[in-house]
Structure formats: structure tokens, C-alpha cells
C-alpha positions as CSV (number, residue, x, y, z in Angstrom):
1,M,89.1,7.2,-8.8
2,T,92.2,8.5,-10.5
3,C,92.4,9.3,-14.2
4,A,94.8,7.0,-16.0
5,L,96.1,9.9,-18.2
6,C,96.3,13.0,-16.1
7,S,96.2,11.5,-12.6
8,A,93.3,13.8,-11.6
9,D,91.4,12.6,-8.5
10,A,88.0,12.9,-10.1
11,A,85.1,10.7,-11.3
12,T,86.3,8.5,-14.2
13,R,84.6,6.7,-16.9
14,F,85.6,3.9,-19.2
15,F,87.1,5.1,-22.5
16,A,87.5,2.4,-25.2
17,V,90.8,2.4,-27.1
18,S,89.9,1.4,-30.6
19,G,91.9,-0.9,-32.8
20,G,93.0,-3.4,-30.1
21,P,91.3,-6.1,-28.1
22,D,87.5,-5.6,-27.9
23,D,87.5,-4.8,-24.2
24,A,90.5,-2.6,-24.2
25,G,90.1,0.8,-22.6
26,V,91.2,3.1,-19.8
27,E,89.5,4.9,-16.9
28,I,89.8,8.6,-17.7
29,C,88.3,11.9,-16.3
30,A,85.7,14.0,-18.2
31,T,88.3,16.6,-19.0
32,C,90.6,14.2,-20.8
33,Q,87.7,12.6,-22.6
34,G,86.3,15.9,-23.8
35,Q,89.7,16.9,-25.1
36,I,90.3,13.6,-26.8
37,E,87.0,13.9,-28.6
38,G,87.6,17.6,-29.5
39,D,90.5,20.0,-29.5
40,L,93.5,19.3,-27.4
41,E,94.8,21.9,-24.9
42,P,98.5,21.3,-25.1
43,N,99.4,22.2,-21.5
44,H,96.9,19.8,-20.1
45,W,98.7,16.9,-21.9
46,R,102.1,17.5,-20.3
47,C,100.9,14.8,-18.0
48,L,101.7,12.3,-20.7
49,A,105.4,12.5,-19.6
50,S,104.5,10.2,-16.8
51,S,101.4,8.3,-18.0
52,M,103.1,7.1,-21.2
53,W,105.2,4.8,-18.9
54,S,102.1,3.1,-17.5
55,Q,102.2,-0.7,-17.2
56,E,98.8,-0.9,-19.0
57,T,99.2,-1.2,-22.7
58,A,95.9,0.6,-23.5
59,V,97.3,3.7,-21.6
60,Q,100.5,3.5,-23.5
61,V,98.7,3.3,-26.8
62,L,96.4,6.2,-26.0
63,A,99.4,8.3,-24.9
64,A,101.2,7.5,-28.2
65,R,98.2,8.6,-30.2
66,L,97.8,11.8,-28.2
67,L,101.5,12.6,-28.5
68,G,101.1,12.1,-32.3
69,R,98.2,14.5,-32.4
70,L,100.1,17.1,-30.3
71,S,103.3,16.7,-32.4
72,G,101.5,17.2,-35.7
73,P,100.5,20.4,-37.5
74,D,97.3,20.7,-35.5
75,G,99.1,20.3,-32.2
76,G,99.3,23.9,-31.4
77,Q,99.8,27.4,-32.7
78,D,103.4,26.8,-33.6
79,G,102.4,23.9,-35.9
80,G,103.1,21.2,-33.3
81,Q,104.4,21.0,-29.8
82,Q,108.2,20.3,-29.6
83,W,107.9,18.8,-26.1
84,A,105.3,16.3,-27.5
85,R,107.7,15.3,-30.3
86,D,110.4,14.8,-27.7
87,L,108.2,12.6,-25.6
88,A,107.0,10.6,-28.6
89,D,110.7,10.0,-29.5
90,Q,111.3,8.6,-26.0
91,L,108.2,6.4,-25.9
92,W,109.0,2.7,-26.6
93,L,106.2,0.3,-27.5
94,D,106.6,-3.4,-28.3
95,D,105.7,-4.4,-31.8
96,E,102.1,-5.4,-30.9
97,A,101.4,-2.1,-29.0
98,R,103.0,-0.1,-31.8
99,A,100.7,-1.8,-34.4
100,W,97.7,-1.1,-32.1
101,A,98.7,2.6,-31.7
102,D,99.1,2.9,-35.5
103,N,95.8,1.3,-36.1
104,Q,94.0,4.7,-35.7
105,P,94.0,7.8,-37.8
106,Q,96.2,10.5,-36.4
107,S,95.5,14.2,-36.8
108,G,93.4,14.7,-39.9
109,G,91.7,11.3,-39.7
110,H,87.9,11.1,-40.5
111,V,85.9,8.8,-38.2
112,D,82.2,8.2,-38.0
113,S,80.0,8.4,-34.8
114,N,81.2,4.9,-33.8
115,G,84.9,5.6,-34.4
116,A,85.1,3.7,-37.6
117,V,87.7,5.1,-40.1
118,L,86.1,6.9,-43.1
119,V,87.8,7.0,-46.5
120,A,86.8,8.7,-49.7
121,G,84.2,6.6,-51.6
122,D,82.6,5.0,-48.4
123,N,78.9,4.8,-48.0
124,V,77.4,6.1,-44.8
125,V,74.0,6.4,-43.2
126,L,72.7,9.5,-41.3
127,I,71.9,8.8,-37.7
128,K,70.0,12.0,-37.1
129,D,67.6,14.3,-39.0
130,L,69.7,17.2,-40.4
131,P,68.2,20.4,-41.6
132,V,70.2,21.4,-44.7
133,K,70.9,25.2,-44.6
134,G,70.2,27.0,-47.8
135,A,68.5,24.0,-49.5
136,G,65.1,24.1,-47.8
137,F,64.9,20.5,-46.8
138,T,65.8,18.1,-44.0
139,A,68.0,15.1,-44.6
140,K,66.2,12.3,-42.7
141,R,67.7,9.8,-40.3
142,G,68.5,6.6,-42.1
143,T,69.3,8.3,-45.4
144,A,72.1,6.6,-47.3
145,V,74.9,8.8,-48.6
146,R,77.0,7.0,-51.2
147,G,80.5,7.7,-52.3
148,I,81.4,10.4,-49.8
149,S,84.4,12.6,-50.2
150,L,86.5,13.9,-47.3
151,V,87.0,17.5,-46.5
152,Q,90.8,17.5,-46.2
153,D,91.3,20.4,-43.9
154,N,88.6,19.4,-41.4
155,P,88.4,15.8,-40.1
156,E,84.9,16.5,-38.7
157,H,83.4,17.2,-42.2
158,I,82.6,15.0,-45.2
159,E,80.7,15.8,-48.4
160,G,78.0,13.7,-50.1
161,R,74.9,13.9,-52.2
162,V,71.5,13.9,-50.5
163,E,68.4,14.5,-52.6
164,G,70.6,15.6,-55.5
165,Q,72.3,18.3,-53.5
166,R,76.0,18.1,-52.6
167,I,76.2,18.9,-48.9
168,V,78.7,19.0,-46.1
169,I,77.9,16.6,-43.2
170,L,79.4,16.4,-39.7
171,T,81.1,13.0,-39.2
172,K,79.5,12.7,-35.8
173,F,76.1,12.4,-37.5
174,V,76.9,9.4,-39.7
175,K,77.8,5.8,-39.4
176,K,79.7,3.7,-41.9
177,K,77.6,1.1,-43.8
């Protein structure tokens, strides 16, 4: 199959595009999925210049979100990619698609293991046993962490109290209650 974003002729997998219809998603390659879930390599995403014009709304929404990430302060060494800002300015979405694209945190957003948006004060549950470095204990799976705070400069980290200790937790190991 062909990747809906980069047009690579490679094995694809379904990637759900959150915030829209329940079954909304696109078929993308492993390279695109890995970068969406991690750090973006700006040159790989120049392909958005053509995929953002897809007839599929889910592809347009995902392209808009990626251009937003690339345009922002985390979008590259120069504090954002000018070409991505230019493409984002050109991209036209109808009102429904724009609302869907905006229904997702951009760069700096904290999300749990299921993609749910986390905000300060939320309650979460650990989905994995986590050894706590320097404290000499393991935070057990199923432990509730109440009233989290967000680490502002890292969207993959939150802070919370477990067994009376304030610890930093990776967002990929929690789910929102």
C-alpha cells in the first residue's frame, strides 16, 4: 500500500486521528507513525506539501496538526520551520475540519497512553509497574495519582505524588481516570 502522508510504497497501518469521528484515521507507514509519536524530522515532512490537499478529511487534519508542530518552537533547530508555516498558511480547511484539527494539543500538549489530553489537576492511573529511581520503591500498576502537575518544557512528563513522594512520570505510562 501507499502511505497517505509521505506516499511511500511500504506496508501501512491504520492510524487513528483523534478528536473526530470514532472510526476516523489514515493508512500510514511505520516511519510516519514513529515520527508522529516521537520527534519530527523536518525534511521527511516536506511531503505534506502534497498530502495536505488530499480529498480525505482525516489526512487534511493530520497534515494540519503536523504543520502546526513543525511551525512551532519545537519544529526545528531554528525555532520552527518557515516552509511549514508557509504551507500552514496555504492550507484551507472547512469549519468542521478546522474544529477537528484544533481539537488536539499542538506542540507542548500532554496526552496519556490513550491519547487523552491531560491538564493540571487531573487524576491518572499507572498502567505499568515503575521503579522510582532514588526512592527505593516501585510504583505499582493501578496506583492512582491524584492532582497531577504538568512539566511545562516536556510534554512527555508529568509530576505527581506516589507513596508520599513527588515523582516525575512519563505520560506513556498513565491513563486518565
